[in-house]
C-alpha positions in Angstrom: -40.0 -4.2 1.6 -39.5 -7.8 2.5 -38.6 -8.6 6.1 -36.3 -11.3 4.9 -32.6 -10.8 4.3 -29.9 -13.2 3.5 -27.4 -11.4 5.7 -29.4 -9.9 8.6 -31.4 -11.8 11.2 -33.0 -10.8 14.4 -34.2 -12.8 17.4 -35.3 -12.3 21.0 -33.3 -12.9 24.2 -35.6 -12.1 27.1 -36.7 -8.4 26.8 -34.0 -7.7 24.2 -34.1 -8.0 20.4 -30.7 -8.9 18.9 -30.0 -7.8 15.3 -27.1 -9.6 13.7 -25.2 -8.7 10.5 -23.9 -11.9 8.9 -22.1 -11.4 5.6 -18.7 -13.1 5.7 -15.9 -12.4 5.6 -16.1 -8.8 6.9 -19.8 -7.9 7.0 -19.3 -5.2 4.3 -22.6 -3.2 4.2 -24.4 -3.7 0.9 -27.9 -3.0 -0.2 -29.2 -6.4 1.2 -27.8 -5.5 4.6 -29.3 -2.0 4.6 -32.7 -3.3 3.6 -32.4 -6.1 6.1 -31.7 -3.7 8.9 -34.7 -1.5 8.1 -36.9 -4.6 7.9 -35.6 -5.9 11.2 -36.2 -2.5 13.0 -39.7 -2.3 11.5 -40.5 -5.8 12.7 -39.1 -5.1 16.2 -41.1 -1.9 16.5 -44.3 -3.9 16.5 -43.2 -6.0 19.5 -44.3 -4.3 22.6 -42.3 -6.6 24.8 -38.9 -5.4 23.6 -37.1 -2.9 25.9 -33.8 -2.7 24.1 -32.2 -3.6 20.8 -28.7 -5.0 20.5 -26.9 -4.5 17.1 -24.0 -6.9 16.6 -22.0 -8.7 13.9 -22.0 -12.4 13.6 -18.7 -14.0 14.5 -15.7 -11.7 15.2 -16.6 -8.8 13.0 -19.1 -6.0 13.6 -19.0 -4.3 10.1 -15.9 -3.3 8.2 -17.6 -0.5 6.3 -19.7 0.0 3.2 -19.3 -2.4 0.3 -16.9 -0.4 -2.0 -17.9 -2.7 -4.8 -21.2 -0.8 -5.0 -19.5 2.6 -5.6 -19.8 2.2 -9.4 -23.5 1.3 -9.2 -26.5 3.6 -9.0 -27.4 4.5 -5.4 -30.2 2.2 -4.3 -32.6 2.8 -1.4 -32.6 2.4 1.5 -29.2 4.2 1.6 -27.0 4.2 4.7 -28.2 7.6 6.1 -31.7 6.2 6.1 -30.6 3.1 8.2 -28.6 5.4 10.6 -31.6 7.6 11.1 -33.8 4.6 11.8 -31.4 3.3 14.4 -31.2 6.6 16.1 -34.9 7.1 16.2 -35.8 3.5 17.2 -38.7 3.2 19.6 -36.3 1.6 22.2 -32.6 2.3 22.8 -30.2 0.5 20.5 -26.8 -0.8 21.9 -23.9 -1.5 19.6 -22.1 -4.7 20.7 -18.8 -4.5 18.8 -16.3 -7.2 18.0 -13.4 -6.9 15.6 -13.7 -4.3 12.8 -16.1 -1.5 13.2 -15.0 0.8 10.4 -16.5 3.4 8.0 -20.2 2.8 7.7 -20.0 0.2 10.5 -18.9 2.9 12.9 -21.6 5.3 11.6 -24.1 2.6 12.5 -22.6 2.4 16.0 -22.6 6.2 16.4 -26.4 6.1 15.8 -26.8 3.8 18.8 -27.3 5.1 22.3 -24.6 2.9 23.9 -21.5 1.3 22.5 -19.7 -1.7 24.1 -16.6 -3.1 22.5 -14.5 -6.2 23.0 -10.7 -5.6 23.5 -10.1 -6.8 19.9 -12.4 -4.1 18.4 -10.9 -1.8 15.8 -12.9 1.5 15.3 -12.4 4.2 12.7 -13.6 6.2 9.7 -11.1 5.3 7.0 -13.1 6.7 4.1 -10.4 9.2 3.0 -8.2 6.3 2.1 -10.7 5.4 -0.6 -11.0 9.0 -1.7 -14.3 9.8 -0.1 -15.6 11.2 3.3 -17.9 9.6 5.7 -21.4 9.9 4.1 -23.8 8.9 6.8 -23.2 11.4 9.7 -19.6 10.4 10.7 -18.2 14.0 10.3 -21.0 15.4 12.4 -21.6 12.8 15.1 -18.0 11.9 15.9 -16.8 15.4 16.9 -19.9 15.8 19.1 -19.0 12.6 20.9 -15.2 12.7 21.2 -14.3 16.4 20.6 -12.6 18.3 17.7 -9.1 17.1 18.2 -9.8 13.3 18.2 -12.3 13.6 15.4 -9.9 15.6 13.1 -7.2 13.0 13.7 -9.4 9.9 13.1 -11.3 11.2 10.1 -8.8 13.2 8.1 -6.0 10.6 8.5 -8.3 7.6 8.1 -6.9 6.3 11.3 -8.4 3.4 13.3 -8.0 2.7 17.0 -8.3 -0.2 19.4 -11.0 -0.4 22.1 -8.7 0.8 24.9 -8.1 4.1 23.2 -11.7 4.4 22.1 -12.8 4.1 25.7 -10.3 6.8 26.7 -11.6 9.3 24.2 -15.3 8.5 24.8 -16.0 6.8 21.5 -17.3 3.7 23.4 -18.9 3.6 26.8 -17.7 0.2 27.9 -15.2 -2.5 27.2 -16.1 -6.2 27.7 -14.9 -9.6 26.5 -18.5 -10.4 25.6 -20.2 -7.3 24.3 -23.6 -8.9 23.7 -23.7 -10.3 27.2 -22.7 -6.9 28.6 -25.4 -5.3 26.5 -28.0 -7.7 27.9 -26.9 -6.9 31.5 -26.9 -3.2 31.1 -29.2 -1.4 33.5 -32.1 0.1 31.4 -32.0 3.2 33.5 -28.6 4.0 32.1 -30.1 4.1 28.6 -33.4 5.9 29.2 -31.8 9.3 29.8 -29.1 8.9 27.2 -29.6 11.4 24.4 -28.8 10.5 20.8 -25.3 11.7 19.6 -26.9 14.0 17.1 -28.4 16.1 19.9 -25.2 16.6 21.7 -23.7 20.1 21.4 -21.2 20.6 18.6 -17.6 21.3 19.8 -16.4 24.9 19.3 -14.3 25.4 16.2 -10.6 25.4 16.8 -8.6 27.1 13.9 -5.2 25.9 15.2 -6.3 22.3 15.4 -7.9 22.5 11.9 -4.8 24.0 10.4 -2.6 21.4 12.0 -4.8 18.6 10.7 -4.7 20.2 7.2 -0.9 20.4 7.3 -0.7 16.7 8.3 -3.1 15.7 5.6 -1.2 17.5 2.9 2.0 15.9 4.1 0.6 12.3 4.4 -1.8 12.4 1.4 -0.6 15.3 -0.9 -2.9 16.5 -3.6 -5.8 14.4 -2.4 -9.2 16.1 -2.0 -10.9 13.8 0.5 -8.9 14.7 3.6 -9.3 18.4 3.1 -13.0 18.0 2.5 -13.3 15.9 5.7 -11.6 18.7 7.7 -14.0 21.3 6.1 -17.0 19.2 7.0 -15.9 18.7 10.6 -15.5 22.5 10.8 -19.1 23.2 9.9 -20.5 21.1 12.8 -20.7 24.3 14.9 -21.8 26.7 12.2 -24.7 24.7 10.6 -27.7 22.9 11.9 -27.2 19.2 12.3 -29.6 18.5 9.4 -28.0 21.0 7.0 -24.5 19.7 7.9 -25.7 16.2 7.2 -27.0 17.3 3.8 -23.7 19.0 3.0 -21.7 15.9 4.1 -23.9 13.6 1.9 -23.5 15.9 -1.1 -19.7 15.9 -0.7 -19.6 12.1 -0.3 -21.6 11.6 -3.5 -19.5 14.1 -5.4 -16.2 12.4 -4.3 -17.7 9.0 -4.9 -17.9 9.6 -8.6 -14.5 11.2 -8.9 -11.5 9.7 -10.8 -9.5 10.0 -7.6 -11.9 7.8 -5.8 -11.9 5.2 -8.6 -8.1 5.1 -8.6 -7.9 4.6 -4.9 -10.6 1.9 -5.0 -8.6 0.2 -7.7 -5.5 0.1 -5.5 -7.6 -1.0 -2.5 -9.0 -4.0 -4.3 -5.6 -4.8 -5.8 -4.1 -4.9 -2.3 -7.0 -7.2 -1.1 -6.4 -9.5 -4.1 -2.6 -9.7 -3.5 -2.5 -13.3 -2.2 -1.3 -16.7 -3.2 -3.0 -18.1 -6.3 -5.6 -20.8 -5.8 -3.4 -23.6 -7.0 -0.9 -23.0 -4.2 -3.5 -23.3 -1.4 -3.0 -27.1 -1.0 0.8 -26.7 -0.9 2.6 -26.6 2.5 5.3 -23.9 2.6 8.6 -24.4 4.4 8.5 -23.7 8.1 9.2 -20.0 9.0 9.7 -20.2 12.7 13.4 -20.1 12.1 15.0 -18.5 9.1 18.6 -18.1 7.8 19.7 -14.8 6.2 23.0 -14.8 4.3 24.7 -11.4 4.2 24.5 -8.6 6.8 24.7 -5.6 4.5 22.0 -3.0 4.2 19.4 -5.4 2.6 20.4 -8.5 4.7 20.2 -6.6 8.0 16.9 -5.1 7.0 15.4 -8.5 6.1 16.7 -10.0 9.3 15.3 -7.1 11.3 11.9 -7.6 9.6 11.9 -11.3 10.4 12.8 -10.8 14.0 10.1 -8.1 14.4 7.6 -10.7 13.0 8.6 -13.2 15.7 10.8 -15.5 13.6 14.1 -16.8 15.1 16.8 -15.4 12.8 20.4 -16.6 12.1 22.4 -14.1 10.2 25.5 -15.5 8.4 28.5 -13.6 7.2 31.8 -14.6 5.6 34.1 -13.7 8.5 34.2 -12.0 11.9 34.9 -8.5 10.6 31.8 -8.7 8.4 29.8 -10.0 11.3 30.9 -7.1 13.5 29.7 -4.7 10.8 26.4 -6.6 10.5 25.9 -6.3 14.3 26.3 -2.5 14.1 23.8 -2.2 11.3 21.3 -4.3 13.2 21.9 -2.2 16.3 21.2 1.0 14.4 17.9 -0.5 13.1 16.8 -1.2 16.7 17.9 2.3 17.8 15.8 3.8 15.1 12.8 1.7 16.1 13.2 2.9 19.7 13.4 6.6 18.5 10.2 6.1 16.5 8.4 4.7 19.5 7.9 1.3 17.7 9.7 -0.6 20.5 10.6 -0.1 24.1 14.3 -0.3 24.9 14.0 -3.5 26.9 12.0 -5.3 24.3 14.4 -4.2 21.6 17.4 -5.5 23.5 15.7 -8.8 24.1 14.7 -9.2 20.5 18.2 -8.2 19.3 19.9 -10.6 21.7 17.8 -13.4 20.2 19.3 -13.0 16.8 22.1 -15.4 16.2 25.2 -14.2 14.3 27.7 -16.7 12.8 30.5 -16.9 10.3 30.1 -19.8 7.8 27.5 -22.3 7.1 27.9 -24.8 9.9 24.8 -26.2 11.6 22.1 -25.1 9.1 21.4 -28.5 7.6 17.8 -28.5 9.0 16.9 -25.0 7.9 13.5 -24.5 6.3 14.1 -21.2 4.5 17.4 -19.6 3.6 17.5 -16.1 2.1 20.7 -14.9 0.4 21.1 -11.1 0.4 24.7 -10.8 -0.8 26.2 -8.5 -3.3 24.2 -8.1 -6.6 26.7 -10.1 -8.7 25.8 -13.3 -10.5 29.0 -15.2 -9.6 28.9 -14.1 -6.0 25.3 -15.4 -5.7 26.1 -18.6 -7.5 29.0 -19.3 -5.1 26.7 -18.8 -2.1 24.0 -21.0 -3.6 26.5 -23.7 -4.4 27.6 -23.7 -0.7 24.0 -23.7 0.5 23.2 -26.6 -1.8 25.4 -28.7 0.5 24.9 -26.9 3.8 21.0 -26.7 3.7 20.0 -29.6 1.6 16.2 -29.5 2.5 15.6 -25.8 2.6 13.7 -23.5 0.2 16.4 -21.2 -1.1 15.5 -17.6 -1.9 17.6 -15.0 -3.7 17.1 -11.3 -2.8 18.0 -10.0 -6.2 16.9 -6.8 -7.9 17.8 -7.6 -11.5 19.5 -11.0 -11.9 18.2 -14.1 -13.7 17.3 -16.6 -11.1 17.1 -19.4 -13.7 20.9 -19.0 -14.2 21.3 -19.1 -10.5 19.2 -22.2 -10.2 21.5 -24.0 -12.6 24.1 -24.5 -9.9 21.7 -26.4 -7.6 21.2 -30.1 -7.6 17.5 -29.4 -7.4 16.7 -26.1 -9.1 13.1 -26.3 -8.1 13.8 -25.1 -4.5 15.0 -21.7 -5.6 12.7 -18.7 -5.7 13.4 -15.0 -6.1 12.4 -12.6 -3.3 13.0 -9.0 -4.3 12.7 -7.0 -1.1 12.7 -3.2 -1.4 14.9 -0.9 0.6 14.6 -0.4 3.5 13.4 -4.0 3.7 11.9 -3.7 7.2 9.7 -0.8 6.1 8.7 -1.2 2.5 5.5 -3.2 2.1 6.2 -4.6 -1.4 7.7 -8.1 -2.1 8.2 -9.2 -5.7 8.1 -13.1 -5.7 10.1 -14.1 -8.7 9.0 -17.4 -10.2 11.8 -19.2 -12.0 11.2 -21.6 -14.8 11.7 -24.5 -12.4 10.6 -22.9 -9.1 8.4 -25.5 -7.2 5.0 -24.8 -5.8 6.6 -25.3 -2.4 9.1 -22.6 -3.0 6.4 -20.2 -4.3 4.1 -21.0 -1.4 6.9 -20.2 1.0 7.4 -16.8 -0.6 3.7 -16.0 -0.1 3.7 -17.3 3.5 6.7 -15.1 4.2 5.0 -12.1 2.8 2.0 -12.9 5.0 4.2 -13.3 8.1 6.0 -10.0 7.4 2.7 -8.2 6.4 4.0 -7.4 3.0 2.1 -7.1 -0.3 3.2 -10.0 -2.5 3.3 -9.7 -6.3 4.4 -12.7 -8.4 6.6 -11.8 -11.3 8.4 -13.7 -14.0 12.1 -13.7 -14.9 13.6 -10.8 -16.9 16.2 -8.1 -16.3 14.8 -6.0 -13.4 11.5 -8.0 -13.2 8.6 -5.5 -13.1 9.6 -2.5 -11.0 13.3 -2.1 -11.9 12.7 -2.8 -15.5 10.2 0.0 -15.6 12.5 2.2 -13.6 15.3 1.7 -16.1 13.0 2.7 -18.9 11.8 5.9 -17.3 15.4 6.8 -16.3 16.4 6.4 -20.0 13.5 8.6 -21.1 14.4 11.2 -18.4 18.0 11.4 -19.5 17.0 11.7 -23.2 14.7 14.6 -22.1 17.7 16.3 -20.5 19.6 16.0 -23.8 16.6 17.4 -25.7 16.5 20.5 -23.4 14.7 19.7 -20.2 16.3 20.4 -16.8 16.8 18.1 -13.8 14.9 20.5 -11.6 12.0 20.7 -14.2 11.7 16.9 -14.4 11.7 16.5 -10.6 9.2 19.3 -10.2 6.7 18.0 -12.7 6.9 14.6 -11.0 6.2 16.1 -7.6 3.3 18.1 -9.0 1.9 14.9 -10.5 2.0 13.4 -7.0 5.4 11.7 -6.5 6.9 12.4 -3.1 10.3 13.0 -4.8 11.5 13.5 -8.4 13.5 11.0 -10.3 16.9 12.7 -9.9 16.2 13.5 -6.2 15.5 9.9 -5.6 18.6 8.8 -7.4 20.7 11.1 -5.2 19.0 9.7 -2.1 19.6 6.1 -2.9 23.1 6.6 -4.5 23.9 6.6 -8.1 26.5 3.8 -7.9 24.0 1.0 -7.6 22.3 1.7 -11.0 25.8 2.4 -12.5 27.0 -1.1 -11.5 23.9 -2.5 -13.2 24.5 -0.5 -16.4 28.1 -1.8 -16.5 26.7 -5.3 -16.1 24.4 -4.7 -19.1 27.0 -3.1 -21.3 28.1 -6.4 -23.0 24.6 -7.2 -24.1 23.3 -3.7 -24.9 22.1 -3.3 -28.5 24.7 -1.0 -30.1 21.9 0.3 -32.3 20.0 1.7 -29.4 20.6 5.3 -28.6 22.4 5.5 -25.2 23.1 8.5 -23.1 26.4 8.4 -21.1 25.2 11.2 -18.9 24.7 9.2 -15.7 27.9 7.3 -16.3 29.8 10.5 -16.6 28.3 11.9 -13.4 29.3 8.7 -11.6 32.8 8.7 -13.0 33.2 12.2 -11.6 32.5 10.8 -8.2 29.2 12.5 -7.8 27.4 9.6 -6.3 24.5 11.4 -4.6 23.7 12.7 -1.2 26.3 10.4 0.5 29.0 12.0 -1.5 27.8 15.5 -1.0 27.1 15.9 -4.7 25.1 14.1 -7.4 22.5 15.7 -9.6 22.3 18.2 -6.8 24.8 19.7 -4.3 24.3 18.9 -0.6 25.4 20.5 2.6 24.9 18.5 5.8 22.8 16.0 3.8 20.4 18.7 2.6 20.0 19.7 -1.1 21.0 23.3 -1.6 21.2 23.7 -5.4 21.4 21.8 -8.7 25.0 20.6 -9.4 26.3 23.3 -11.7 28.9 20.9 -13.1 26.3 18.6 -14.6 25.1 21.2 -17.1 28.3 21.1 -19.2 28.1 17.3 -19.3 24.5 17.5 -20.5 25.4 20.0 -23.3 28.4 17.9 -24.4 26.4 14.7 -24.5 23.6 16.4 -26.4 26.2 17.7 -29.0 27.7 14.2 -29.3 24.2 13.0 -30.3 23.7 15.9 -32.7 20.9 17.3 -30.6 20.1 21.1 -30.5 18.6 21.6 -27.0 15.4 23.6 -26.8 13.1 24.7 -24.0 10.5 22.0 -23.2 7.0 22.5 -21.8 6.1 20.8 -18.5 3.2 18.9 -20.0 5.5 17.4 -22.7 8.0 16.3 -20.1 5.4 14.7 -17.9 3.6 13.0 -20.8 6.9 11.6 -22.1 7.8 10.1 -18.8 4.3 8.5 -18.4 4.4 7.1 -21.9 7.7 5.4 -21.2 6.3 3.8 -18.1 3.0 2.8 -19.7 4.6 1.4 -22.9 7.1 -0.7 -20.8 4.3 -1.9 -18.5 2.3 -3.0 -21.5 5.2 -5.1 -22.8 5.7 -6.6 -19.3 2.1 -7.6 -19.2 2.0 -8.9 -22.8 5.1 -11.0 -22.2 3.6 -12.6 -19.0 6.2 -11.1 -16.7 3.3 -9.7 -14.6 0.0 -11.5 -14.2 -2.3 -8.5 -14.4 -2.4 -4.7 -14.8 -3.3 -4.5 -11.1 -0.1 -6.3 -10.2 2.0 -3.7 -12.1 0.1 -0.9 -10.5 0.8 -2.4 -7.0 4.5 -2.6 -7.7 4.8 1.0 -8.9 2.7 2.4 -6.1 4.3 0.5 -3.3 7.8 0.2 -4.5 8.5 3.2 -6.7 6.4 6.1 -5.4 3.8 6.3 -8.2 1.0 8.4 -6.6 -1.5 6.2 -5.0 -4.4 8.5 -5.8 -3.8 8.0 -9.5 -4.1 4.2 -9.1 -0.8 3.2 -10.7 0.5 3.7 -14.3 -2.0 1.3 -16.0 -5.0 2.6 -14.1 -3.9 6.1 -15.1 -3.4 4.9 -18.7 -7.0 3.9 -18.9 -8.0 7.4 -17.6 -5.7 9.0 -20.3 -7.3 6.8 -23.0 -5.5 3.9 -24.7 -6.3 5.4 -28.1 -4.6 8.7 -27.2 -1.6 6.8 -25.8 -1.2 4.9 -29.0 -1.3 8.1 -31.1 1.3 9.7 -28.8 3.6 6.7 -28.9 3.4 6.4 -32.7 4.5 10.1 -32.9 7.4 9.4 -30.7 8.2 6.2 -32.6 8.8 8.3 -35.7 11.6 10.1 -33.8 13.2 6.9 -32.5 11.8 3.5 -33.7 13.8 1.4 -31.3 13.3 3.3 -28.0 9.7 4.2 -28.7 8.5 0.9 -30.3 4.8 0.7 -29.7 3.8 -2.2 -27.5 1.7 -4.7 -29.4 -0.7 -4.9 -26.4 -1.5 -1.1 -26.6 -2.2 -1.5 -30.3 -4.6 -4.4 -29.7 -6.4 -2.6 -26.8 -6.8 0.5 -28.9 -8.2 -1.5 -31.8 -10.6 -3.3 -29.4 -11.6 -0.1 -27.7 -10.8 -1.6 -24.3 -8.4 -0.7 -21.5 -5.7 -2.3 -19.3 -8.2 -2.9 -16.5 -10.5 -4.9 -18.6 -10.9 -8.2 -16.7 -9.8 -10.4 -19.7 -6.4 -8.6 -20.0 -4.5 -11.0 -17.8 -1.5 -13.2 -18.4 -0.2 -16.1 -16.2 2.8 -14.8 -14.2 
């Protein structure tokens, strides 16, 4: 084994040998690093003058975990358990000097050291369950020995990371210092000589109550995912098995999960999130300044956007049409801050100061120097055009953004003297919580406008996905299609409760009809009325949702929708919906029949996948990963299934084509096979094939 490594170097400082991991940007541990660490330890073992080894990361990162890009490759030696064992059995004590991220395999390296010193900016954790695996190099056995059962269960089964201060409190690190390497050099060697390795510490006694509580939290936070439950099981065997046997069981579990479909899907979403950034051609384009931003409209969306901006440190001016509307906006904003205080996100004093800094005004006076103006008024084309026309004069130099869920921003841009300064920013409700931001590129949107959208997403810590112009963009267009499929399933014989149940069993937090009731049926109804004039009369159309809305059953807020509610809680399906379903089925000449759960689920998935394929083929989305991000982060598609197109590849594109062709025979318009699916099936490829990409 060569002593040379491109990403590991070692050198002497007095009586200490320093080993540095240097693989920008995050020191992800790959085969080269593992081999380099073994080579460095071997070389240092031959130096009799060394009394301590200091393990550190170059720059501001220790190691952000194993390189997940190697998960699909055959396991190559030395593996990480071998490196961890070598660190723990080194001839002289090893000290971990930790800056920045020390996560996953990085923390397992640190746990093998005799002493851990961390800078205040250090972030420590074992987040493997988020990628569908468990720690595979001793994390489930060493961590509970070091910090106890309660802290280990929380950190490992939830994939939670903590800062240095909390790590010091629970005993995960021994010392906090601004310069961990200098502190490691100054450490009295007598403090290290008697320090036993973590593996030889006694295992904590099992605690059934703690384990059951952790299991309940895991099932709530990550339902139907295997890794959190396996992690809890592995922590539980720390007391009942020898350390070596428990390590072997941990490794076997890691390798089994590493090859699972769940792990592949979670890795797909992980890499899609990492890749969600401004395209290369925008890097040289300066965005509009974001230190002060104008929000037009103080309704639910406008207030949420303004709250998110204020929380991110941006000075906010919220504009309404008159004093009455301003008063209502102030109340909405106050309720958002009250909620933040109740959730321990803000102290009362800080919340009051932040809220007091938000400027409320009626009219557009004094905004001529604005850098970014976001309109979040009612979802009506004429209302938005009126606002943009006023802004054209009032904020002549600003990037203008429309928070629209469906509408054509190219039509909006037509009312501007310079259409290039308009970009669509589709926030998701609640805007201060949801992580997704669809950046809608109009035909004439400038690079500056797009760069501003991406800069705003970065400021707000949101996941940006660039989309093209069509009715509903990516997410809402797909939602409309699956709603249509669900309503037609009702006419065919499915039940609302059945559809919701199979969606929850698939992994959604809520079913389609439950979600509609929660958000309110009137929003989608208004959109259907807008579309009525251009709807193809030849396309089969169910009036069921319209009839439910006309009856005043607008969901939870009305006490009745698809379900009946008491004190905001669902108590039963709405019995008055059944006669409407039967009457609408009869109008279409449909004889309702009992439907199997697998047929219901497959039909809903095929509707999503076929629409997603058209969206990708038409260039509305730039990649299959973009579509998966939108559905996972904006519409509740189960993360552990990777998004609809990742799941489609698992189902098999050939099988999907066959199923859609069968449905196409029943309704050639609604179930028209996407040309992209036909091409992929002919080529024997899938949606995640790297070449399947269109310019968004």
